[in-house]
C-alpha positions, -999 to +999 in steps of 0.1 A: -208+207+381-227+211+349-215+186+323-217+196+286-226+171+259-195+156+242-198+139+208-194+101+207-166+104+183-145+125+207-153+102+236-141+072+217-107+087+211-101+091+249-086+064+271-101+081+302-136+095+309-142+129+294-155+157+316-163+191+303-168+217+331-187+249+327-176+270+356-159+303+364-125+301+380-136+304+417-160+274+413-134+255+394-108+256+422-134+255+450-144+221+437-107+210+435-114+201+399-079+210+389-064+184+412-090+160+400-077+165+365-046+145+373-063+116+391-055+086+369-059+050+372-030+031+387-027+007+358-032+033+332-002+047+313-021+077+299-049+098+314-068+124+294-095+147+304-109+178+287-118+208+308-136+240+297-125+268+319-156+288+310-161+325+305-152+337+340-125+362+351-096+350+372-062+360+386-036+348+360-006+347+385-028+327+409-037+303+381+000+298+372+009+292+409-018+266+414-008+249+382+028+246+393+018+235+428-006+209+417+019+193+392+046+193+419+024+178+446+013+150+423+049+142+413+037+139+377+057+168+363+090+185+372+094+205+340+064+212+318+054+231+287+024+253+285+017+259+248-004+291+250-001+326+264-016+327+300-021+364+297-046+361+269-062+328+278-098+341+279-127+317+274-109+288+259-108+250+262-076+233+274-067+197+266-046+183+295-027+151+287-006+137+316+013+104+316+015+086+350+051+077+358+060+043+371+083+044+402+086+081+400+109+096+427+105+128+446+118+147+416+092+132+394+117+118+370+109+086+352+126+053+359+125+044+322+158+036+305+156+068+285+152+088+316+131+114+299+117+141+322+079+137+327+075+172+316+077+159+281+043+142+287+022+172+296+007+193+269-018+222+275-034+232+243-051+265+237-076+250+214-114+248+213-132+215+210-157+214+183-183+205+209-172+231+235-191+261+221-195+289+246-230+302+255-242+326+229-217+315+203-225+298+170-209+264+163-181+268+138-184+254+103-167+222+095-138+238+076-133+264+103-130+240+133-097+240+150-078+208+153-075+192+187-048+167+199-070+138+207-047+108+206-011+100+214+010+071+200+046+061+200+044+051+163+017+059+138+013+039+106-006+055+077-021+028+054-032-008+059-016-026+030+010-053+035+038-028+042+018-008+067+005-038+087+039-053+088+054-020+101+027-019+128+035-054+140+072-048+141+069-016+160+047-031+186+071-059+190+096-033+202+071-022+229+057+008+210+021+019+214+010+018+177-018+036+159-029+027+124-050+050+103-066+041+069-079+066+044-106+043+030-136+028+048-120-007+043-086-020+051-060-038+029-053-013+001-040-026-032-023-055-013-058-070-007-066-067-044-034-084-054-025-121-059-008-119-025+025-132-036+057-120-020+091-121-038+118-129-013+151-143-026+171-169-007+140-178+015+138-208+037+109-224+019+128-227-014+158-242+002+135-269+019+125-278-016+161-282-027+162-251-048+195-231-049+198-194-041+222-171-023+226-135-012+251-129-040+229-144-067+200-122-057+220-090-055+237-098-088+203-104-104+189-070-093+219-050-101+221-066-136+188-048-144+196-015-125+204+009-154+218+031-126+184+033-108+190+008-080+213+017-051+234-013-042+230-008-005+192-008-008+192-040-029+216-056-003+193-045+026+163-060+008+179-093+000+196-096+034+164-087+054+139-107+034+143-141+050+145-124+084+112-106+078+096-139+067+108-157+099+096-128+121+062-124+106+056-162+105+068-166+142+046-137+156+014-136+135-010-161+118+009-155+085+022-187+069+041-187+037+045-215+012+067-216-019+053-214-054+079-240-064+084-235-102+073-200-109+103-183-126+117-149-120+105-123-145+139-120-161+152-155-156+180-153-181+197-124-164+228-132-142+216-145-108+180-151-122+161-183-113+143-200-142+133-228-119+116-204-095+114-206-057+117-169-048+079-164-049+060-171-017+023-170-010-001-177+019-025-207+020-062-198+022-074-182+055-108-183+071-122-149+074-144-160+103-112-157+124-114-119+120-147-117+139-162-082+135-135-074+110-145-100+085-163-076+062-138-048+066-112-060+041-115-045+007-123-071-021-107-070-055-129-066-085-103-084-106-104-120-091-137-137-098-128-164-073-113-154-040-110-190-027-079-200-046-042-191-044-023-180-075-003-212-071-035-231-077-043-213-110-030-222-145-004-194-141+016-214-116+010-250-125+030-270-150-001-290-157-034-274-148-053-291-120-086-279-107-094-282-070-116-311-059-153-301-056-152-311-019-124-287-012-141-259-031-173-264-010-153-264+022-135-232+014-167-214+005-185-226+036-156-215+059-150-183+039-114-194+033-098-169+010-065-170-008-046-144-029-041-109-013-071-115+008-053-142+028-021-122+033-040-091+045-064-111+067-035-128+084-015-096+090-047-079+102-054-107+126-018-103+138-025-066+146-059-073+162-043-100+184-019-072+197-048-048+203-040-027+172-072-017+156-070+003+124-091+035+123-108+038+090-121+069+071-091+088+085-070+106+060-036+121+070-031+155+055-001+171+073+028+162+094+033+183+125+070+191+129+090+206+158+127+215+156+129+195+124+115+163+138+081+146+136+059+157+165+024+146+152-001+144+124-032+162+112-059+138+102-093+143+086-118+120+102-155+114+099-162+142+124-136+167+112-099+173+116-080+162+146-043+159+157-024+129+168+007+132+188+036+109+179+073+110+174+073+085+146+053+082+114+055+054+089+041+064+055+025+034+038-002+052+019+005+038-015+015+055-048+001+085-067-014+067-097-048+082-092-034+118-090-035+131-126-013+162-117+014+140-102+012+114-130+018+142-156+046+158-136+066+127-127+060+096-148+082+089-179+053+082-201+015+080-203-005+061-176-040+057-190-055+039-160-047+022-128-059-011-113-049+000-078-073+011-051-087+046-059-073+060-027-037+061-041-037+099-047-002+107-034-011+117+002+021+104+017+042+118-012+027+153-006+033+152+031+069+141+026+075+169+000+061+195+025+087+186+051+117+187+026+121+150+017+143+141-011+125+122-040+136+092-061+125+069-088+097+093-096+094+083-133+087+047-127+055+026-120+047-010-117+034-011-153+006-033-163-013-035-197-050-031-191-081-039-212-114-021-206-147-037-211-179-050-194-160-075-172-167-064-136-175-035-113-142-018-123-149-022-160-114-034-168-090-064-163-053-068-160-041-080-194-017-107-184-028-139-200-043-137-235-015-117-250+009-146-242-012-173-258-003-187-292-024-171-320-024-135-307-003-105-315-004-068-307-001-040-332+001-002-331-017+025-351+006+017-380-006-019-381+028-032-369+040-053-340+061-034-316+071-057-288+074-092-274+037-097-264+046-124-239+071-102-219+064-097-182+038-070-177+061-045-160+087-045-187+058-044-212+050-010-200+080+006-216+066-003-251+039+023-246+064+051-240+083+050-273+080+084-290+082+094-326+107+122-328+091+137-359+054+138-348+062+140-310+035+114-305+037+080-287+041+055-315+024+026-298-007+044-285-033+033-293-025-004-296-047-035-301-044-072-295-054-092-326-067-128-326-092-148-346-122-171-340-101-202-335-082-184-307-115-172-291-130-206-291-099-223-276-087-197-251-115-171-248-109-135-239-112-120-204-145-135-192-159-149-225-151-179-247-164-187-281-170-224-274-193-214-246-210-183-261-243-185-281-232-186-317-197-188-308-189-152-318-172-126-297-194-099-281-202-067-299-180-045-278-150-061-295-141-048-330-144-076-356-140-081-393-144-111-417-111-101-431-080-084-418-086-055-441-122-051-428-109-052-392-082-026-400-108-003-415-128-004-382-097+004-362-085+032-386-052+016-394-036+007-427-052-026-439-022-036-461+002-031-431-019-053-409-021-080-435+017-079-440+023-080-402+001-111-398+016-128-428+052-122-414+041-135-380+026-167-395+058-173-415+081-169-385+059-192-364+061-219-390+099-216-387+096-218-349+110-185-339+103-147-336+133-129-350+117-095-346+111-096-308+124-129-296+090-141-283+093-175-268+130-175-262+127-167-225+116-193-200+092-167-186+075-164-221+070-202-222+056-203-187+028-178-191+015-191-224-007-222-231-004-242-199-006-274-219+026-265-236+043-249-207+081-248-211+079-250-249+079-223-276+045-237-287+032-222-254+033-188-270+040-191-307+010-199-329-004-187-362-034-164-369-051-181-398-087-175-410-115-152-399-134-137-384-108-116-368-111-096-335-093-066-319-094-051-285-076-020-274-049-024-248-040+006-226-010+016-206-019+008-170-002+002-136-008-015-104+009+013-086+037+039-089+072+034-077+085+069-068+085+088-036+106+099-007+141+085-007+150+063+023+180+047+038+184+011+046+164+015+078+134+030+058+141+064+073+130+093+049+160+114+038+160+152+034+176+171+005+210+168+021+207+131+025+202+131+063+172+112+079+142+133+089+138+123+126+108+102+131+097+099+094+097+065+076+083+052+043+075+017+029+057+002+000+047+022-031+049+055-013+087+052-011+113+055-038+113+018-048+146+000-042+137-020-073+144+009-097+127+003-130+126-035-127+103-062-113+122-092-099+094-118-100+059-127-088+054-107-057+080-081-066+059-053-052+048-068-019+082-083-011+101-050-009+070-033+007+069-058+036+107-059+041+110-021+044+078-020+064+095-044+088+127-023+089+107+009+094+086-006+122+117-019+141+135+014+139+105+035+148+096+011+176+131+016+191+123+054+194+091+046+213+096+069+243+072+098+238 
């Protein structure tokens, strides 16, 4: 038998050897190749072989009879589907996929609890392999190639962030054969770029530290900030399942969580809020050497200059800043022990690898394959072209749509100038869900984050979380006026950029600038620079500067007298120990994020701006991800326009309609719900694992 060359990419997707036969029908059956097609290894659960029936002529009724006889004799199939027209088969390629049945009786029925007929496991596809070009034919162009069903899974997870990897582990725990596909060439998504904190109310770790919390407190807290955007049943599902997810993931993977003991909720004065913290968890550093060949396949954030710390070890989460001992620093670097989102993703990835689940990268899902209103598979664009994946369950964990300009304009409530999420967040999951009739929710919202652009790193921008909260800085708009509490949590801060002027129809607070002086720059620095360390002590040229406030205002194009009046009023209020205009310093959260040496006091964030030179840096409306997407129920099942689950379709993480509405509960408020609903999606999908 003449074997044709088959590409390595296709061979790697097959669990059994691939044989391409180039014969006419008489030779095909004379060699008993058809019977050989169903010879599978005893221990295998799935056998796949690809056969090219060639360009010969044959008796169609005889072909049908032999097909039926062979299947019956082998006791593989009692009822089967042939998904093409036998009468017009011609010179085609057929992909035969048969599942061997354990303890199959004479009827060929499976002994599995579901009792599904083995016919469900045979598919004959009238499709041509991209390598199966007939003699005399020209190979099709890339965009003309037909898709081929090359892989089958019980559950397919799209995306390798914290939500996706958690879903994969949970589905596997239920006995499902799980496939994970990642659009980028590295795994981890925005989760790997994050601080890696997870907001889980009423968790075990906080109780072990003697901190009080309850189901009722947490639900009350979330619903107090709902503004009609949080469904109570979703909030309750999140709060109830959070501790269960933590126990599950810690008990079955290398993930270990520790409490960030005093880190307050982001709205601690709200009913049920926790000023004393405890709801934020994070992972200790993890050695990437434990990932083996996957050590360099996790995407690295451009925003954290030091990967070898946890957020709890930074000044953000310590009452009194304490640097790591030099010996500990050296040990972590030598062992490649990473904290932050790197640790969380590496631990979840190791949990998947330990189960034999290896993500396939550079694979972008573009369409859901539906049959009778239910998920039947996926179309994926891989390195070697499009291919299909057979599955009854798909978990969308593809991230938001913050890098899709069309979607941003269509859905968000206000401007989003830039994103600090991974650039693959272009709304792929949202688009697939919309195509199959999913209902959408929370589309106007994002996880807002003020951003400063400059020569800081490879991304050319930083998350603007710290300096705006320190004493001696304020923010002003194009009118030269303050417009918000600069020390508010970053998500709530986003709303300030969306205020509109009903007369001019413009956004009042765009553009906006942070204003500070030389004293501030020498003491606290800005982004990656500090005056006390820089030559000459002055800020770099890319920052706007002026010896006087009027000179600075002239460079910014804003009224000088207004800026002077704003700073004068600020200084006067600071001297009186309060901010009557925007209540800066009144919240425990404000006092936590300011000067760490004054943590817990108003002085942590209230300070005068006296004496030049003065500096200004533009602050833009940014986000760490969007929050809108397909609506789900409390089992993470995607709902259609009538509110009914779309069979086999799930969503978790930033691709789903966030159960948090417009709010952000606390540190880790994105990853917490993502992992919880990823866990719920995986469990439910895994229980539907009979293909």
